[in-house]
N, C-alpha and C positions, 0 to 999 in steps of 0.2 A: 649807768642807766640815766638817760636824759630825763630831767625833771619835768620839762614842758610836755614832752610826749607822754610821760607817765600820767600826768594830770589829765591830758586829753583822753587817754584810754580809760582812766578811772571815771571821768564824768560821763563818757559814753556808756559804759557798762551800767552805771547807776541809773541812767535814763532808760536803757533798753531792757534790762533784766526783768522788771515786773511786767512789761508789755509782752515779752517773749513767753513768759509763763502763762499769762492770761490767754494769749493766742493758742498755745498748745492745749490748754484745758478746753477751750472752745472747740478746737479741731477734734479732740477726743470725744466730746459730747456729741458732736455731729456724726462722727463715725460710728458711735455705739447706739445712737437713737434715730438718726436720720431727721431730726427735728429741724424745721425751717428756721426757727428762732436762733438755734445754735449756728446754722449756716450764715445767717445774716450777721450775727455777732462776730463770727470768725472772719467774714469778709471785711468788716469794719476794722478789726484788729490787725489783719494782714495788711490792709491798706495803710494803716498808721505805721506799722513796722517798716514797710517799704519806703514810705515817705521819710521816715527817720533816717534812712540810709541813702537818700537821693540827693543830698546837698552837694552841689558841685564844688563848693569852697572847701568842704571837708575832704572830698576826694583829692583835690589839688594839694592840700596840706599833706595827706598821707603819701601821695606820690612823691612830693618833694622830700619828705623824710627818707623814703626808700632810695631815692637817688643821691642822698647826701651821705656824709660819713658820720652822721650822728647816732646811728643805730649799731653801736658796738656790742650791746648786750643781745645775745641770740634769742633770748626769750622775748624781749621787747620787739626785736625785729620780726619775729614770727607773728606776734599779735598784730603788728602794723600791716604785715603782708596779707594776712587773712581778712583784716578789716577793710583794707583797700579793695580786695576782690569783692567783698560784700557790697561796698559802696558802688563799685564799678557795675555790678550786676543790676543795680537799681537806679541807674541814671535815666529816669523817665519823668515826664511832667506829672503833676498830681492827677490830671484827668486821665492820662495813659495808665497810671497805676490803678486808679479806680475801675476803669473799664476792664483791664486785664484780670484783676483780682475777682471782680464780680462774675466775670465769665468763667474763671476757673472754679469758683465755688458753685456756680450753676451746674457745670459739668460734673463736679464731684457729687452733688446731690442726685443727679440722674443716675450715675453709676451706683451709688449706695442703695437707691430705692428701686432700681429697675429689676424686674423678674421676667425672664422670657416666658413665652406662651407655648406650651407643649400639649397638644390634643385638647386645647380649650382651657387649660389650667395654667396658672402662674407657677413657675418652678424656680427653685434656687439653683445656684451653681453646684452645690453638693448633690442635688437630685439629678442634674444633668450628668455630672461625673459618675453617678451610680449607674445610670443607663448605659453610658459608654464603657463602664467596667464589666457589666453583667449581661447586657442584652445581646441576643444572638440574631435577632431579626434586623436585616439591613435597613428596612424602611423605618423601623422604630428608631434606630440609631441616627439615621439621616434627619428625622424630625427633631430629635433632641439636639443634634449638632446645629441645625438651623436655628433652634431656639436660643442657643448660646451666642449666636451672631446678631440677633435682633437689635441689641443695644447699639451696634455699629451704625445702623441707619438713623437711630435716635440722636446720636451725638456727632456724627461726622462733620456736618457743616459748622457746628460750633467749634470743633477741634481745628478745622482749617482756618477759621477766623482767628483762633488763638495762635496758630502757627504764624499767620501773617503779622499779627501784633508783635510777637516775639522777634520775628525777622526785622521789622521796622526799627526796633530799638537797637538790635545788633548792628545793622548796617549804618545807622546814624553814628555809632561809635567806631566805625571803621572795620567791622568784621564782615566776612563773606555772607554769613547768615547765622541764625541762632545756634545751629549745631556747632559751628566753629567757635562761637562765643561761649557756649556752654562748656565745651572741653577746656577752653582757656581758663574759665573761671574755676574749673575743677583741677587745674594744674596737670592736665593730660595733653601730651603732644599728639596731635591728630595723625601726623605721618607715622610716628612710632606705633600708635594704636593700630592702624590699619596694616602696617607691616606685620605686627604680632598676629592680628586676626587672619591675615593671609597665610601665615605659617601654620596656624591652627587648621585652616581650611585644607591646606595641602597635606598636613600630617593625618588628618581625619578622613580625607577623601576615600582612600582605599578601605580602611577598616569599617567606616560607616557603610559604604556601598555593600561590602561583603556581609556585614552583620544585618543590614536592613533587608538584603535579599533573602537571607535565612528567616528573618522575622516575618517578612511578607508571605513567605511560603506557609508558615504556621498560621498566620492570620487568615489567609485565603482559605486554607483547609477548614478552619473553624466555621467560616461563613459559606462554605460550598462554592467558592469563587476561584477564578484564576488570579494570580498576583496582579496582572494587568487591569483587572476590574476593581481593584481597591480604590477607595476614595477617602477623603479626610475623616469621615465619620466612622471609619473602620479602625481608627487608632485609639489610643488610651485616653486622650483628653482633647478638647476642642482645638488646640494649637499644635499637637504632637510635640510638646515640650518635655514630655515624660515618656519613658520607654514602657510599652505594654507589659503587663505582668507576665512573667514566665510561669506557666502552670506547674512546671517542675519545682519552682521555688515558692510560688504563691505567697508572697510576703504578707499580703493582707490577712491571711488566716492567722498569722502570729499575733495580730493586734485586735482581732474582733472582740475579744473579751478583756482586753487590757485597759488599765487606767492610765491614759496618756499623761495626765498631770503628774501622777505618782512616779512614772518612769522618767519623766523629764527632771523632776526634783531629785530622784536618786542619781541620775547621771551627773548632775552638778555637785551633789553631795560628795560624790567620789573624787571630785577635784578640789574639795575644800571650799566650794562656792555655794552659799545658801541663797536660794531663790524664793523662799517662802513668802517674804515680804512683797516681792514682785508679783507672785501668783495671786496674793490677796488683793492687789490693786488692779488686776487684769480682768479682761472680759473675754472668755475663752470658748463660749458655746453660741451656736447660731440662733438667731431669732429674726422676726420680721422687722424691716426698717434699718437693720444694722449692716454696715459694710461687710461684704461677703468674702473679703480677702484676709490678709494677715499682715501685721506690722508690729514693730516695737517703737515706742516713743519715750524720750527722756524729757519730762515735762519742764524741769527747772534747772537742770545741770547740778542739782543738789541731792540727787538720789531718788526722786519720784519717777521711777521707771515703770512702764506699763506695757503689756502685750495684748494685742487683739488677735484672736483666732476664731475659727468656726469649726471646732473639733468634731469629727466623727471617727470611729475606731478603724483606722486604715493606716497602711504604711505611709501614704502621702501625708496625712496629718501628724503622724508620729515624727516624720522628718521635719515638717513645718514647725512643730512645737520646739524641737531641739534647735532648729535654725533660729527662730525668733528669740529664744532665750539665750542663744549665743550673742545676738545683739545686746540683749538685756544685761548679761554679766559684764560685757565690755563697758556699758554705760555705768553700771553700779560700781565698778571698781576703778573708775576714774578718780584720782585723788582730789580731795577738796582743796588741797594746797596749790593745785594748778590754778593759774589765772583763769577767770571765767571764759575768756575767748579761746583758751587752749583746752578747756575741760570738755572736749569732744574726742571721738575717735580721730585718728590721723587723717582719715579720708573715708568717704562712703565705701570705696572698694575695700578698705581695711576692715571695716566692721562687717561687710559682706563676706570677707574671707573667714572671719571667726564664725559667722553664722553658718557658712557652708561646711567648715571644719566639723561642726557639731551636727548639722543636719544630715550629713552622710552616714552618721552612726546608725540610723534606722535600717540601713542596708548592710551593716557590718556584722559578720557572724560572731566576732568576739564580743561586741557590745550586746548582741542579742542573747548570748549565753550568760555573760557576766551580770548584766543589768536587767534585761527583760526576762531572764530565767527560763529561756526556752531550752528544752531538753537537748542534751548533746546528741542523742540518737536522731532526733528530728533535724537538727542542724547539720549533722554529718551527712545525712541523706541528701540534703539540699545545698550543702556548702558550695560545691562547684557551680551550681546554678545561680546561687546568690552572688558569687563573685562575678560571674559572667553578666548577670543582670546589672550589677553596679557599674561595670565598665561600659555596658551598652547605654545605661541611663546617662552617663556623663558625656558620651559621644553624641547622643541624641540632643542633650541640652546645648552642647557647643554648636551643633548645626542650627538649632532654633535661635540661639543667640546671634549667629551670623545673619539670619533673616532680620532680626530686630535692628541690629546696628546698621546694616546696609540700607534697610528701608528707611529708618529714621533719618539718616544722612540725606537721602534723596527727598524725603518728605519736606525738609527745610530748603533744600536746594531747588526743588521743582514742585511746589505745592499745587501748581496748576496742571501737572501731568495727570495721566490716567492712573491714579493711585490704586484703583481696584485691580487693574491688570498688573501693575508693577508689584503689588503685594504677592500675587500668585506666581509671578515670574521668579521672585526670590524664594518662595516656598518650594517651587519645583526645582530650582537650582541647588539650594542648600539642603533641603529636607527630602527631596525625591518623592514628594506627595503631589499627585496630579490635581489640578484645579477641577472643581465640579463643572460638568458640562453646562454651558450656557449661563453660568452665574456671573452677574455683574452687580455686586453689592460691596459696600465699604467694610469688608470683613476686618481690615486692618484696624478700624476704629473700635473694635470690640476689645482691644488690648488697652486697658486704661493707662498703662505707663506712657504711651505716646502723648496723652493729654496731660496727665497729672504728675508724672515723674520724668520730665523731658531730659534728654541727653543723659540718661542714667543706666541704660541696660548694659553698656560696656562694663559697668562695675561688677555685674554678676559674672561675666566672663573672666575679667582680670581677677576678681575675688576668688574664683575657683582655682586659677593658677597660683595665687598667693596661698590659698588653703592647702594645696598640695605641697607647697614649699614648707609651710609651717608644720604640716603632718610629718614630712620627712625628717625635719629637725627634731621634732618631739620623739619620733621613733628612735632616731640615731643617738640623740644626746640626753633625752630626759626619761627614757624608759616607757614611752608610749603615752597615749591620751586617756585610756579607759581606766577609771578607778584609781587614778594616780595623782595624789595631792602634790607631788613634785612638779608634774606637768601644769597643774593649776597655778602653782606658785610662779612658775616660769612665765606663764601667760600674763599674770597680774603684774609681774615685775618688769618684763621686757617688752610687753605690748601695751597693756591697758594703762599702766602707770605713766607712760610717756605722753598720753593724750595726743594733742596736735602739735607737740613741740617741733616735730620735723615734717618735712614734705614726705608723702606716703612711701616713696621708694627708699628714701633714706631711713625711714622708720623700719622698713623691712630689712634693710642692710644691718641696722643696729640690732635687730632681734636675731637674725639668722646668719649674719656674716656676709651676705651678698644681696644685691638688688634682685628684682623679679627675674626669675629664670623659668621659662616654660618647660624646661627639661623634666622637672619633677612631676608635673601633670601628665606629660607624655609618657614617662616611664610607668606611672601608676595606672593610667586608664587607656592608653592608646596602643602601646606596643603589645 
């Protein structure tokens, strides 16, 4: 282990650790309250954090060490590699950092506090989802869907300004645009990514087309329309990223009287993972001024893990709870013995894989019987429909993910293009949903990931591929996931305990014996 390099790492962590914690606390406060004071403090702290990583001299030292033969210790090399990427991503002037952070925080505040207007009343995302789940009148559904898109007009110009700022930094550093830069910083090869996505497209083309044709016939019958008359508001959610409920399965009915917190706790209890401390620190129910989405955050890399949700009793929120607490247990069981810089999941897509692995249980008949205690007779009557719904849900999500990844790549490559049209071109191509007649609105900007989680959506797709691979290994080698402490121990020892020691695909090879292989996802959900 090189003493000079170790001293550099030690000094950097000592400087950044308290700032990172304070920044995370501020972000949590803003997300849970919407207070402007928290947003301003968060912007100040984020600016300070980025400036701390913007020193070009430190970047040069890190790059020199990576190019030398001084990094014989793999743990030290991995820390230097990740820190180099952190510095590379922040090579901006102080003025550029301040402008970009302030704009991001402004946009974040708008998303947190915005409520669409539906028949003259402000409505939450949960209320819009309720209309799209239950309403049979097409005009009412259209009005609710349009309310879900109103945020797009509010933020679109700000998002485009942010895109141009990000592109300017990336191009100055020699990258095509911020999309290429973001993938490089995330250690994802762009060519390999889009080869994989194209394979997913090809493999899901026929199944999706056939299943959607059948789905559309059922939806059209419900609304007294022909399938050709269906429009975006006739589907289950504003983006058609979830499959509509199958009346024969009606998964929501299983959760209407359920305590979702208790079921989530019981799920992880069965694996030998206690989440009660995380539940006590979390913010799980909706209220005014609070972020309407869901996330997990590890405040300090020392065990202060928190989850934000907006629970209502539905299959969607049951899956979301299981998903977010999948992130949470990954963070909780990162060993404190790991160096601070490696005390994180191997990659964003790795923690998404664990989250997806657990989130899918809300549609798993075995989990519904063993944990949710739904009667065997009810489940037996619906089992085939539940399995078909789960397969449809995954294919629907893949097609939605293709929209997001392809559109985002074009957003950075061509920010001056007709993005409103381009968005619907991709929706029609990958999801088979026709654009509303005569509509020319920035509907793409209603998806906050494009502004606040840039170059991230591929992690959900790759994470689902990884989740299927982990699921297959657990079923074949460890006796399955549900109520199995042996499976929990395997996850803690072979996945969580490794932290970020390895590049993500090497970490998957270490856990399962092979790198990412889409075969397991295709076998489980597509064939």
